[in-house]
C-alpha positions in Angstrom: -0.1 0.1 0.0 1.4 3.1 -0.7 2.1 5.9 1.7 -0.5 9.1 1.5 1.2 12.5 0.7 0.7 15.4 3.3 -2.2 16.6 1.0 -4.2 13.6 1.5 -3.8 12.9 4.8 -4.4 16.0 6.1 -7.8 15.6 3.9 -9.0 11.7 5.1 -12.5 12.7 6.0 -13.0 13.6 2.4 -14.4 10.3 0.8 -11.2 8.5 -0.9 -12.0 8.8 -4.5 -12.8 12.6 -3.8 -9.3 13.4 -1.9 -7.9 11.3 -4.9 -8.8 13.8 -7.6 -8.9 16.9 -6.2 -4.7 16.4 -5.3 -4.6 15.0 -8.6 -6.0 17.8 -9.9 -4.4 20.3 -7.9 -1.2 18.9 -8.6 -1.8 19.3 -12.7 -2.7 22.4 -12.1 0.4 23.8 -10.2 2.4 21.5 -13.4 0.5 23.4 -16.0 1.2 26.8 -14.8 5.0 26.4 -13.8 5.3 24.6 -17.3 3.7 27.4 -18.8 1.1 25.7 -20.2 -1.6 28.0 -19.6 -4.6 26.1 -21.6 -4.1 23.2 -19.4 -3.4 25.2 -16.0 -7.2 26.8 -17.0 -8.7 23.2 -17.9 -7.4 21.9 -14.4 -8.6 24.9 -12.4 -12.1 24.0 -14.1 -11.6 20.4 -12.9 -10.2 21.3 -9.7 -12.9 23.3 -9.1 -15.8 20.7 -9.8 -14.3 18.2 -7.2 -14.0 21.0 -4.9 -17.8 21.4 -5.2 -18.1 17.9 -4.6 -16.0 18.3 -1.5 -18.5 21.0 -0.3 -21.3 18.7 -0.6 -20.2 15.6 1.1 -19.3 18.4 4.2 -22.4 20.0 3.9 -25.2 17.6 3.0 -23.1 14.0 3.6 -23.1 13.0 -0.2 -22.1 15.0 -3.6 -22.9 13.9 -7.2 -21.7 11.2 -8.0 -18.1 11.9 -10.5 -19.7 10.2 -13.9 -22.8 12.3 -13.1 -22.9 16.3 -14.0 -23.4 19.1 -12.1 -26.2 21.6 -12.6 -25.1 24.6 -14.4 -22.0 26.3 -11.7 -23.8 29.3 -10.0 -26.8 27.2 -9.6 -24.4 25.0 -7.2 -22.9 27.7 -5.9 -26.0 29.3 -4.8 -27.6 25.7 -3.4 -24.7 25.6 -1.2 -25.4 29.4 -0.3 -28.8 28.7 0.9 -28.0 25.5 3.1 -29.1 26.8 6.9 -26.0 27.9 9.2 -26.0 24.7 11.7 -25.2 22.8 7.7 -21.9 24.1 8.3 -19.5 27.4 8.5 -19.7 30.2 6.3 -16.2 29.5 5.1 -17.9 26.3 3.1 -21.6 27.4 2.7 -20.2 30.8 1.3 -16.8 32.0 1.5 -15.1 29.2 -0.5 -18.1 28.6 -3.0 -17.5 32.1 -4.0 -13.8 31.9 -4.9 -14.7 29.0 -6.8 -17.2 30.5 -8.6 -14.4 33.2 -9.5 -12.1 30.2 -10.0 -14.6 28.2 -12.7 -15.4 31.8 -14.7 -12.0 33.1 -15.2 -11.6 29.6 -16.5 -14.9 29.5 -18.6 -15.4 33.6 -19.6 -11.5 34.4 -20.1 -11.1 31.7 -22.6 -7.7 30.8 -21.2 -5.6 29.7 -24.0 -7.9 31.5 -26.8 -6.6 34.2 -28.5 -8.1 37.6 -29.3 -7.6 41.0 -28.3 -4.6 43.4 -27.7 -3.3 41.9 -24.6 -2.4 38.1 -23.9 -3.9 37.9 -20.8 -2.9 33.6 -20.5 0.0 34.1 -18.2 -1.5 36.7 -15.8 -5.4 34.7 -15.8 -3.7 31.7 -15.1 -1.2 32.9 -12.2 -4.8 33.8 -10.9 -6.2 30.7 -10.7 -3.0 28.8 -8.9 -3.6 31.7 -6.4 -6.9 30.9 -5.9 -6.7 27.5 -5.8 -3.9 27.8 -3.0 -6.5 29.3 -0.8 -9.3 27.5 -1.4 -7.3 23.8 -0.5 -5.5 26.0 2.5 -9.3 27.6 3.4 -10.8 23.7 2.7 -7.8 22.2 5.3 -7.5 24.9 8.2 -11.9 23.8 8.8 -12.0 20.2 8.2 -7.8 19.2 8.7 -7.9 15.9 10.5 -4.2 16.8 11.6 -2.7 18.1 14.0 -2.9 22.5 14.2 1.0 22.5 14.1 0.9 19.9 10.9 -2.1 21.7 9.1 -0.2 25.2 9.6 2.5 23.8 8.1 0.7 22.4 5.2 -0.8 25.6 4.6 2.4 27.2 4.7 3.8 25.0 2.3 0.9 25.0 -0.1 0.9 29.1 0.4 4.7 28.5 -1.1 6.2 29.0 -4.7 6.4 25.4 -6.0 9.7 24.6 -7.6 10.3 21.0 -8.9 12.8 21.7 -11.1 15.5 22.0 -8.1 16.2 19.4 -5.9 17.0 19.7 -2.0 18.4 16.2 0.0 20.5 16.4 3.1 21.4 19.9 2.8 22.5 19.9 -1.0 20.4 21.8 -3.4 20.3 20.9 -7.5 19.3 22.2 -10.1 17.5 19.0 -12.0 17.9 20.1 -16.0 21.8 19.8 -16.1 21.6 22.2 -19.4 21.4 25.4 -17.6 24.5 27.3 -18.1 26.0 28.6 -13.9 24.7 31.8 -14.5 21.2 30.3 -14.5 22.0 27.8 -12.4 22.6 30.5 -9.6 18.9 32.2 -10.4 16.8 29.1 -10.6 18.6 27.8 -6.7 18.2 31.7 -6.1 14.9 31.8 -6.8 14.2 28.8 -4.8 13.9 30.7 -1.6 14.1 34.1 -2.8 14.0 35.2 1.2 17.1 34.0 1.9 20.9 35.5 1.6 22.7 32.2 0.6 26.4 31.7 1.4 28.9 31.5 -1.9 30.1 28.5 -0.9 27.1 27.0 -0.8 26.3 27.7 -4.6 29.5 27.0 -5.8 29.1 23.5 -4.2 25.8 23.3 -5.3 26.3 24.5 -9.1 29.6 22.0 -9.1 31.7 24.9 -10.7 35.4 24.1 -11.2 36.8 27.5 -9.4 35.5 29.6 -6.5 37.6 32.3 -7.5 36.6 32.1 -10.8 33.0 31.3 -9.8 32.9 34.9 -8.3 34.4 36.9 -10.9 33.1 35.2 -14.1 29.2 34.8 -12.5 28.6 36.1 -9.6 29.9 40.0 -10.6 28.1 39.8 -13.8 25.1 39.3 -12.2 25.8 42.0 -9.2 26.8 44.1 -12.3 23.5 44.0 -13.7 21.4 44.2 -10.5 20.0 40.9 -10.5 21.5 39.9 -7.3 22.5 41.5 -4.3 26.5 39.9 -3.7 27.6 41.0 -0.5 31.3 40.7 -0.6 31.9 41.2 3.1 29.4 38.5 4.3 30.2 36.3 1.3 26.5 35.7 0.4 24.2 36.4 -2.2 20.3 37.5 -2.2 17.9 37.5 -5.3 16.5 40.9 -6.4 13.3 41.9 -7.8 14.8 42.1 -11.3 16.4 38.5 -10.9 13.4 37.0 -9.7 11.4 38.2 -12.6 15.1 37.4 -15.1 14.3 34.0 -13.8 10.6 33.6 -14.2 10.7 35.5 -17.7 13.9 34.0 -19.1 15.0 30.8 -17.1 12.4 29.5 -15.7 10.3 28.2 -19.3 13.6 27.1 -20.9 13.8 24.2 -18.6 13.5 20.3 -19.4 12.7 17.9 -17.3 
């Protein structure tokens, strides 16, 4: 028997079929967004919303629309949950999460993520809105119905709220960029982006990138990044911190080219 993921463990009160389905849809949504597949991200957001509605139905009424049967029009499903009596469950499950899901579902359907047209391509920012809304909905569901300790629930909520970066593997105190085709410069940006609030010691970055010589690493990689204001290279503390320009550069030019 496989070990359930932390997310599944936090949702043990949810029927297994729905629990498995919502974690799968959520994972797909996050993965497609990171890979820049915005149309697929929008599709996953719609499917995520449909499973979440069924979870709310279960929590509030004790039963749900079978996965093989279509839901009513989404606005009717949202209205039905909101009209349930207060003893059925907290406002968060009856009103707040459903309204967030209504936004998510409407964004996917009415904005036409993945469709061409108009003067400005809104696919990327729409997909980002889908991801953050899904993050919030799942976090709020866990907060209300979790079957783990308060400390574990909070840790899981914090993890969901963070940027997911499967391109970086952390193991035994070491981090590796999983695409060996990136240059040392690009690897540094990705490594710093994986934890953007932390100033990383130069010796750690040097070891993680596996550069040949540390003096060349400083002069050929870190110094040019500093001069371009992509990082703050502090020679007194021997640490490096990603700048807002560096984060933007990583998101626009480096992450999209990563191949896994």
